[in-house]
LUMDO-580329 format. One record per residue: residue number from 1; residue in three letters; y, x, z of N, C-alpha, C, O in turn. Coordinates in nm, 2 decimals. Layout:
{pos NUM | code ALA | n.py Y | n.px X | n.pz Z | ca.py Y | ca.px X | ca.pz Z | c.py Y | c.px X | c.pz Z | o.py Y | o.px X | o.pz Z}
...
# end
This chain:
{pos 1 | code MET | n.py -0.09 | n.px 0.09 | n.pz 0.03 | ca.py 0.02 | ca.px 0.00 | ca.pz 0.00 | c.py 0.13 | c.px 0.15 | c.pz 0.00 | o.py 0.12 | o.px 0.27 | o.pz 0.03}
{pos 2 | code ASN | n.py 0.24 | n.px 0.06 | n.pz -0.06 | ca.py 0.37 | ca.px 0.12 | ca.pz -0.04 | c.py 0.41 | c.px 0.11 | c.pz 0.06 | o.py 0.41 | o.px 0.01 | o.pz 0.14}
{pos 3 | code ILE | n.py 0.45 | n.px 0.24 | n.pz 0.06 | ca.py 0.54 | ca.px 0.28 | ca.pz 0.20 | c.py 0.66 | c.px 0.18 | c.pz 0.26 | o.py 0.68 | o.px 0.15 | o.pz 0.38}
{pos 4 | code LEU | n.py 0.74 | n.px 0.14 | n.pz 0.12 | ca.py 0.91 | ca.px 0.06 | ca.pz 0.18 | c.py 0.78 | c.px -0.10 | c.pz 0.24 | o.py 0.78 | o.px -0.13 | o.pz 0.36}
{pos 5 | code LEU | n.py 0.68 | n.px -0.18 | n.pz 0.11 | ca.py 0.60 | ca.px -0.27 | ca.pz 0.18 | c.py 0.60 | c.px -0.30 | c.pz 0.30 | o.py 0.64 | o.px -0.41 | o.pz 0.34}
{pos 6 | code LEU | n.py 0.54 | n.px -0.16 | n.pz 0.41 | ca.py 0.51 | ca.px -0.16 | ca.pz 0.49 | c.py 0.60 | c.px -0.16 | c.pz 0.60 | o.py 0.58 | o.px -0.19 | o.pz 0.72}
{pos 7 | code LEU | n.py 0.76 | n.px -0.09 | n.pz 0.52 | ca.py 0.86 | ca.px -0.04 | ca.pz 0.63 | c.py 0.95 | c.px -0.21 | c.pz 0.63 | o.py 1.03 | o.px -0.28 | o.pz 0.69}
{pos 8 | code LEU | n.py 0.88 | n.px -0.23 | n.pz 0.52 | ca.py 0.98 | ca.px -0.37 | ca.pz 0.43 | c.py 0.93 | c.px -0.50 | c.pz 0.60 | o.py 0.99 | o.px -0.57 | o.pz 0.68}
{pos 9 | code SER | n.py 0.80 | n.px -0.47 | n.pz 0.57 | ca.py 0.71 | ca.px -0.63 | ca.pz 0.66 | c.py 0.74 | c.px -0.58 | c.pz 0.84 | o.py 0.74 | o.px -0.67 | o.pz 0.93}
{pos 10 | code LEU | n.py 0.76 | n.px -0.42 | n.pz 0.86 | ca.py 0.79 | ca.px -0.41 | ca.pz 0.99 | c.py 0.94 | c.px -0.46 | c.pz 1.05 | o.py 0.98 | o.px -0.51 | o.pz 1.16}
{pos 11 | code VAL | n.py 1.01 | n.px -0.42 | n.pz 0.93 | ca.py 1.14 | ca.px -0.48 | ca.pz 0.98 | c.py 1.18 | c.px -0.64 | c.pz 1.05 | o.py 1.23 | o.px -0.70 | o.pz 1.14}
{pos 12 | code LYS | n.py 1.10 | n.px -0.69 | n.pz 0.87 | ca.py 1.09 | ca.px -0.85 | ca.pz 0.92 | c.py 1.08 | c.px -0.90 | c.pz 1.04 | o.py 1.14 | o.px -0.99 | o.pz 1.10}
{pos 13 | code MET | n.py 0.92 | n.px -0.80 | n.pz 1.08 | ca.py 0.88 | ca.px -0.84 | ca.pz 1.24 | c.py 0.92 | c.px -0.80 | c.pz 1.34 | o.py 0.89 | o.px -0.85 | o.pz 1.45}
{pos 14 | code VAL | n.py 1.01 | n.px -0.69 | n.pz 1.33 | ca.py 1.07 | ca.px -0.67 | ca.pz 1.43 | c.py 1.21 | c.px -0.79 | c.pz 1.45 | o.py 1.22 | o.px -0.86 | o.pz 1.55}
{pos 15 | code TYR | n.py 1.27 | n.px -0.79 | n.pz 1.37 | ca.py 1.42 | ca.px -0.87 | ca.pz 1.33 | c.py 1.32 | c.px -1.04 | c.pz 1.40 | o.py 1.36 | o.px -1.09 | o.pz 1.50}
{pos 16 | code LYS | n.py 1.23 | n.px -1.08 | n.pz 1.34 | ca.py 1.17 | ca.px -1.18 | ca.pz 1.43 | c.py 1.20 | c.px -1.20 | c.pz 1.51 | o.py 1.29 | o.px -1.26 | o.pz 1.55}
{pos 17 | code MET | n.py 1.07 | n.px -1.11 | n.pz 1.59 | ca.py 1.07 | ca.px -1.02 | ca.pz 1.73 | c.py 1.24 | c.px -1.09 | c.pz 1.83 | o.py 1.24 | o.px -1.17 | o.pz 1.91}
{pos 18 | code ALA | n.py 1.34 | n.px -1.01 | n.pz 1.76 | ca.py 1.43 | ca.px -1.07 | ca.pz 1.82 | c.py 1.54 | c.px -1.19 | c.pz 1.83 | o.py 1.61 | o.px -1.23 | o.pz 1.92}
{pos 19 | code GLU | n.py 1.50 | n.px -1.26 | n.pz 1.65 | ca.py 1.55 | ca.px -1.37 | ca.pz 1.61 | c.py 1.48 | c.px -1.48 | c.pz 1.77 | o.py 1.53 | o.px -1.55 | o.pz 1.86}
{pos 20 | code GLU | n.py 1.39 | n.px -1.45 | n.pz 1.74 | ca.py 1.32 | ca.px -1.56 | ca.pz 1.84 | c.py 1.33 | c.px -1.55 | c.pz 1.99 | o.py 1.35 | o.px -1.66 | o.pz 2.05}
{pos 21 | code HIS | n.py 1.32 | n.px -1.43 | n.pz 2.08 | ca.py 1.39 | ca.px -1.38 | ca.pz 2.20 | c.py 1.45 | c.px -1.36 | c.pz 2.28 | o.py 1.46 | o.px -1.33 | o.pz 2.40}
{pos 22 | code ARG | n.py 1.56 | n.px -1.37 | n.pz 2.08 | ca.py 1.73 | ca.px -1.34 | ca.pz 2.13 | c.py 1.77 | c.px -1.23 | c.pz 2.22 | o.py 1.86 | o.px -1.27 | o.pz 2.31}
{pos 23 | code ARG | n.py 1.73 | n.px -1.11 | n.pz 2.22 | ca.py 1.78 | ca.px -1.02 | ca.pz 2.30 | c.py 1.69 | c.px -0.92 | c.pz 2.21 | o.py 1.62 | o.px -0.96 | o.pz 2.12}
{pos 24 | code GLU | n.py 1.68 | n.px -0.71 | n.pz 2.26 | ca.py 1.67 | ca.px -0.67 | ca.pz 2.14 | c.py 1.55 | c.px -0.66 | c.pz 2.20 | o.py 1.53 | o.px -0.68 | o.pz 2.32}
{pos 25 | code PRO | n.py 1.47 | n.px -0.63 | n.pz 2.10 | ca.py 1.34 | ca.px -0.63 | ca.pz 2.12 | c.py 1.26 | c.px -0.48 | c.pz 2.21 | o.py 1.33 | o.px -0.38 | o.pz 2.20}
{pos 26 | code SER | n.py 1.15 | n.px -0.47 | n.pz 2.27 | ca.py 1.15 | ca.px -0.36 | ca.pz 2.34 | c.py 1.04 | c.px -0.29 | c.pz 2.33 | o.py 0.93 | o.px -0.34 | o.pz 2.31}
{pos 27 | code TRP | n.py 1.08 | n.px -0.12 | n.pz 2.36 | ca.py 0.95 | ca.px -0.03 | ca.pz 2.31 | c.py 0.79 | c.px -0.07 | c.pz 2.26 | o.py 0.75 | o.px -0.05 | o.pz 2.15}
{pos 28 | code PRO | n.py 0.70 | n.px -0.14 | n.pz 2.40 | ca.py 0.62 | ca.px -0.26 | ca.pz 2.33 | c.py 0.62 | c.px -0.31 | c.pz 2.22 | o.py 0.55 | o.px -0.29 | o.pz 2.12}
{pos 29 | code GLU | n.py 0.69 | n.px -0.38 | n.pz 2.24 | ca.py 0.73 | ca.px -0.47 | ca.pz 2.18 | c.py 0.67 | c.px -0.38 | c.pz 1.97 | o.py 0.57 | o.px -0.39 | o.pz 1.89}
{pos 30 | code VAL | n.py 0.82 | n.px -0.31 | n.pz 1.99 | ca.py 0.82 | ca.px -0.25 | ca.pz 1.86 | c.py 0.65 | c.px -0.17 | c.pz 1.80 | o.py 0.58 | o.px -0.17 | o.pz 1.69}
{pos 31 | code GLU | n.py 0.65 | n.px -0.10 | n.pz 1.94 | ca.py 0.51 | ca.px -0.05 | ca.pz 1.91 | c.py 0.41 | c.px -0.13 | c.pz 1.84 | o.py 0.36 | o.px -0.09 | o.pz 1.73}
{pos 32 | code HIS | n.py 0.38 | n.px -0.27 | n.pz 1.92 | ca.py 0.30 | ca.px -0.32 | ca.pz 1.87 | c.py 0.29 | c.px -0.41 | c.pz 1.68 | o.py 0.20 | o.px -0.45 | o.pz 1.60}
{pos 33 | code ALA | n.py 0.44 | n.px -0.39 | n.pz 1.69 | ca.py 0.49 | ca.px -0.41 | ca.pz 1.50 | c.py 0.42 | c.px -0.26 | c.pz 1.45 | o.py 0.35 | o.px -0.27 | o.pz 1.35}
{pos 34 | code ILE | n.py 0.43 | n.px -0.17 | n.pz 1.49 | ca.py 0.45 | ca.px -0.06 | ca.pz 1.43 | c.py 0.27 | c.px -0.07 | c.pz 1.40 | o.py 0.21 | o.px -0.08 | o.pz 1.29}
{pos 35 | code ARG | n.py 0.19 | n.px -0.08 | n.pz 1.54 | ca.py 0.06 | ca.px -0.03 | ca.pz 1.49 | c.py -0.01 | c.px -0.18 | c.pz 1.41 | o.py -0.12 | o.px -0.18 | o.pz 1.37}
{pos 36 | code ARG | n.py 0.04 | n.px -0.26 | n.pz 1.39 | ca.py 0.00 | ca.px -0.38 | ca.pz 1.35 | c.py 0.00 | c.px -0.34 | c.pz 1.24 | o.py -0.10 | o.px -0.33 | o.pz 1.17}
{pos 37 | code ASN | n.py 0.16 | n.px -0.30 | n.pz 1.18 | ca.py 0.20 | ca.px -0.22 | ca.pz 0.98 | c.py 0.08 | c.px -0.11 | c.pz 0.95 | o.py 0.00 | o.px -0.11 | o.pz 0.86}
{pos 38 | code PHE | n.py 0.08 | n.px -0.04 | n.pz 1.02 | ca.py 0.04 | ca.px 0.07 | ca.pz 1.00 | c.py -0.07 | c.px 0.14 | c.pz 1.05 | o.py -0.10 | o.px 0.26 | o.pz 1.04}
{pos 39 | code GLY | n.py -0.12 | n.px 0.04 | n.pz 1.12 | ca.py -0.26 | ca.px 0.05 | ca.pz 1.18 | c.py -0.39 | c.px 0.09 | c.pz 1.11 | o.py -0.50 | o.px 0.11 | o.pz 1.16}
{pos 40 | code GLY | n.py -0.37 | n.px 0.11 | n.pz 0.95 | ca.py -0.46 | ca.px 0.17 | ca.pz 0.90 | c.py -0.54 | c.px 0.28 | c.pz 0.83 | o.py -0.64 | o.px 0.32 | o.pz 0.77}
{pos 41 | code LEU | n.py -0.36 | n.px 0.32 | n.pz 0.88 | ca.py -0.40 | ca.px 0.47 | ca.pz 0.85 | c.py -0.46 | c.px 0.54 | c.pz 0.90 | o.py -0.46 | o.px 0.55 | o.pz 1.02}
{pos 42 | code ASP | n.py -0.54 | n.px 0.61 | n.pz 0.82 | ca.py -0.65 | ca.px 0.71 | ca.pz 0.96 | c.py -0.56 | c.px 0.87 | c.pz 0.95 | o.py -0.58 | o.px 0.95 | o.pz 1.04}
{pos 43 | code GLU | n.py -0.50 | n.px 0.90 | n.pz 0.89 | ca.py -0.47 | ca.px 0.99 | ca.pz 0.88 | c.py -0.35 | c.px 1.05 | c.pz 0.99 | o.py -0.33 | o.px 1.17 | o.pz 1.01}
{pos 44 | code ILE | n.py -0.27 | n.px 0.96 | n.pz 1.06 | ca.py -0.16 | ca.px 0.98 | ca.pz 1.12 | c.py -0.16 | c.px 0.87 | c.pz 1.20 | o.py -0.22 | o.px 0.76 | o.pz 1.19}
{pos 45 | code ASP | n.py -0.08 | n.px 0.93 | n.pz 1.32 | ca.py -0.03 | ca.px 0.86 | ca.pz 1.50 | c.py 0.07 | c.px 0.77 | c.pz 1.42 | o.py 0.16 | o.px 0.84 | o.pz 1.39}
{pos 46 | code PRO | n.py 0.09 | n.px 0.64 | n.pz 1.39 | ca.py 0.22 | ca.px 0.60 | ca.pz 1.36 | c.py 0.26 | c.px 0.60 | c.pz 1.45 | o.py 0.35 | o.px 0.68 | o.pz 1.45}
{pos 47 | code VAL | n.py 0.25 | n.px 0.55 | n.pz 1.53 | ca.py 0.30 | ca.px 0.57 | ca.pz 1.65 | c.py 0.38 | c.px 0.69 | c.pz 1.71 | o.py 0.50 | o.px 0.67 | o.pz 1.75}
{pos 48 | code LYS | n.py 0.36 | n.px 0.77 | n.pz 1.71 | ca.py 0.35 | ca.px 0.93 | ca.pz 1.71 | c.py 0.47 | c.px 0.98 | c.pz 1.66 | o.py 0.55 | o.px 1.05 | o.pz 1.73}
{pos 49 | code VAL | n.py 0.48 | n.px 0.93 | n.pz 1.49 | ca.py 0.57 | ca.px 0.97 | ca.pz 1.39 | c.py 0.67 | c.px 0.89 | c.pz 1.40 | o.py 0.77 | o.px 0.95 | o.pz 1.36}
{pos 50 | code PHE | n.py 0.71 | n.px 0.77 | n.pz 1.45 | ca.py 0.78 | ca.px 0.67 | ca.pz 1.46 | c.py 0.89 | c.px 0.74 | c.pz 1.64 | o.py 1.01 | o.px 0.76 | o.pz 1.65}
{pos 51 | code ARG | n.py 0.78 | n.px 0.75 | n.pz 1.72 | ca.py 0.83 | ca.px 0.79 | ca.pz 1.83 | c.py 0.93 | c.px 0.96 | c.pz 1.83 | o.py 1.04 | o.px 1.00 | o.pz 1.87}
{pos 52 | code ASN | n.py 0.83 | n.px 1.00 | n.pz 1.77 | ca.py 0.93 | ca.px 1.12 | ca.pz 1.77 | c.py 1.06 | c.px 1.13 | c.pz 1.64 | o.py 1.17 | o.px 1.18 | o.pz 1.64}
{pos 53 | code TYR | n.py 1.00 | n.px 1.05 | n.pz 1.56 | ca.py 1.15 | ca.px 1.03 | ca.pz 1.43 | c.py 1.28 | c.px 0.97 | c.pz 1.57 | o.py 1.38 | o.px 1.03 | o.pz 1.58}
{pos 54 | code PHE | n.py 1.25 | n.px 0.88 | n.pz 1.62 | ca.py 1.32 | ca.px 0.80 | ca.pz 1.69 | c.py 1.38 | c.px 0.86 | c.pz 1.82 | o.py 1.46 | o.px 0.80 | o.pz 1.90}
{pos 55 | code ARG | n.py 1.33 | n.px 1.01 | n.pz 1.82 | ca.py 1.39 | ca.px 1.03 | ca.pz 2.01 | c.py 1.50 | c.px 1.06 | c.pz 2.02 | o.py 1.53 | o.px 1.08 | o.pz 2.13}
{pos 56 | code GLY | n.py 1.60 | n.px 1.09 | n.pz 1.90 | ca.py 1.76 | ca.px 1.15 | ca.pz 1.89 | c.py 1.83 | c.px 1.00 | c.pz 1.95 | o.py 1.92 | o.px 0.98 | o.pz 2.03}
{pos 57 | code HIS | n.py 1.74 | n.px 0.90 | n.pz 1.85 | ca.py 1.83 | ca.px 0.79 | ca.pz 1.82 | c.py 1.84 | c.px 0.68 | c.pz 1.98 | o.py 1.93 | o.px 0.61 | o.pz 2.02}
{pos 58 | code PHE | n.py 1.71 | n.px 0.71 | n.pz 2.03 | ca.py 1.74 | ca.px 0.56 | ca.pz 2.14 | c.py 1.64 | c.px 0.63 | c.pz 2.23 | o.py 1.53 | o.px 0.69 | o.pz 2.20}
{pos 59 | code SER | n.py 1.68 | n.px 0.61 | n.pz 2.33 | ca.py 1.53 | ca.px 0.63 | ca.pz 2.42 | c.py 1.42 | c.px 0.52 | c.pz 2.40 | o.py 1.44 | o.px 0.43 | o.pz 2.32}
{pos 60 | code LEU | n.py 1.29 | n.px 0.52 | n.pz 2.46 | ca.py 1.20 | ca.px 0.42 | ca.pz 2.44 | c.py 1.20 | c.px 0.29 | c.pz 2.53 | o.py 1.10 | o.px 0.22 | o.pz 2.53}
{pos 61 | code GLY | n.py 1.31 | n.px 0.25 | n.pz 2.60 | ca.py 1.36 | ca.px 0.16 | ca.pz 2.66 | c.py 1.42 | c.px 0.03 | c.pz 2.58 | o.py 1.37 | o.px -0.04 | o.pz 2.49}
{pos 62 | code ARG | n.py 1.54 | n.px 0.05 | n.pz 2.64 | ca.py 1.66 | ca.px -0.06 | ca.pz 2.61 | c.py 1.70 | c.px 0.02 | c.pz 2.48 | o.py 1.72 | o.px 0.14 | o.pz 2.49}
{pos 63 | code SER | n.py 1.71 | n.px -0.05 | n.pz 2.37 | ca.py 1.82 | ca.px 0.03 | ca.pz 2.32 | c.py 1.84 | c.px -0.08 | c.pz 2.16 | o.py 1.75 | o.px -0.17 | o.pz 2.14}
{pos 64 | code ASP | n.py 1.94 | n.px -0.06 | n.pz 2.07 | ca.py 1.95 | ca.px -0.10 | ca.pz 1.97 | c.py 1.84 | c.px -0.11 | c.pz 1.79 | o.py 1.85 | o.px -0.10 | o.pz 1.67}
{pos 65 | code THR | n.py 1.70 | n.px -0.14 | n.pz 1.93 | ca.py 1.62 | ca.px -0.07 | ca.pz 1.78 | c.py 1.59 | c.px -0.13 | c.pz 1.70 | o.py 1.48 | o.px -0.11 | o.pz 1.66}
{pos 66 | code VAL | n.py 1.67 | n.px -0.26 | n.pz 1.62 | ca.py 1.67 | ca.px -0.38 | ca.pz 1.48 | c.py 1.78 | c.px -0.25 | c.pz 1.45 | o.py 1.73 | o.px -0.17 | o.pz 1.38}
{pos 67 | code GLY | n.py 1.87 | n.px -0.23 | n.pz 1.48 | ca.py 1.96 | ca.px -0.14 | ca.pz 1.39 | c.py 1.85 | c.px 0.01 | c.pz 1.38 | o.py 1.79 | o.px 0.00 | o.pz 1.27}
{pos 68 | code VAL | n.py 1.82 | n.px 0.09 | n.pz 1.44 | ca.py 1.73 | ca.px 0.22 | ca.pz 1.45 | c.py 1.63 | c.px 0.17 | c.pz 1.31 | o.py 1.63 | o.px 0.22 | o.pz 1.20}
{pos 69 | code VAL | n.py 1.58 | n.px 0.09 | n.pz 1.35 | ca.py 1.46 | ca.px 0.06 | ca.pz 1.20 | c.py 1.53 | c.px 0.02 | c.pz 1.12 | o.py 1.52 | o.px 0.10 | o.pz 1.02}
{pos 70 | code PHE | n.py 1.61 | n.px -0.05 | n.pz 1.08 | ca.py 1.71 | ca.px -0.09 | ca.pz 0.95 | c.py 1.76 | c.px 0.12 | c.pz 0.89 | o.py 1.76 | o.px 0.16 | o.pz 0.77}
{pos 71 | code SER | n.py 1.79 | n.px 0.17 | n.pz 0.98 | ca.py 1.83 | ca.px 0.28 | ca.pz 0.97 | c.py 1.72 | c.px 0.35 | c.pz 0.88 | o.py 1.77 | o.px 0.41 | o.pz 0.78}
{pos 72 | code VAL | n.py 1.61 | n.px 0.36 | n.pz 0.91 | ca.py 1.44 | ca.px 0.41 | ca.pz 0.86 | c.py 1.49 | c.px 0.41 | c.pz 0.68 | o.py 1.48 | o.px 0.50 | o.pz 0.60}
{pos 73 | code THR | n.py 1.54 | n.px 0.20 | n.pz 0.65 | ca.py 1.50 | ca.px 0.19 | ca.pz 0.51 | c.py 1.61 | c.px 0.22 | c.pz 0.42 | o.py 1.61 | o.px 0.22 | o.pz 0.29}
{pos 74 | code VAL | n.py 1.72 | n.px 0.27 | n.pz 0.52 | ca.py 1.84 | ca.px 0.31 | ca.pz 0.42 | c.py 1.85 | c.px 0.44 | c.pz 0.37 | o.py 1.94 | o.px 0.48 | o.pz 0.30}
# end
């Protein structure tokens, strides 16, 4: 599957969480979305890749998660 489609699916899932709960998703919610969208990748650990990439962007607690996810796709 195309990586852009996987990222789009992740963005949509995180956005839907934020919209439904009317708050920023927590890291466990984002981690769930990452695992769900990238779980079929056997060669890498997608959560580790995202965690390493976002290390400087936000703490793994409360943050502007939706904004950070959108910044990956731009």
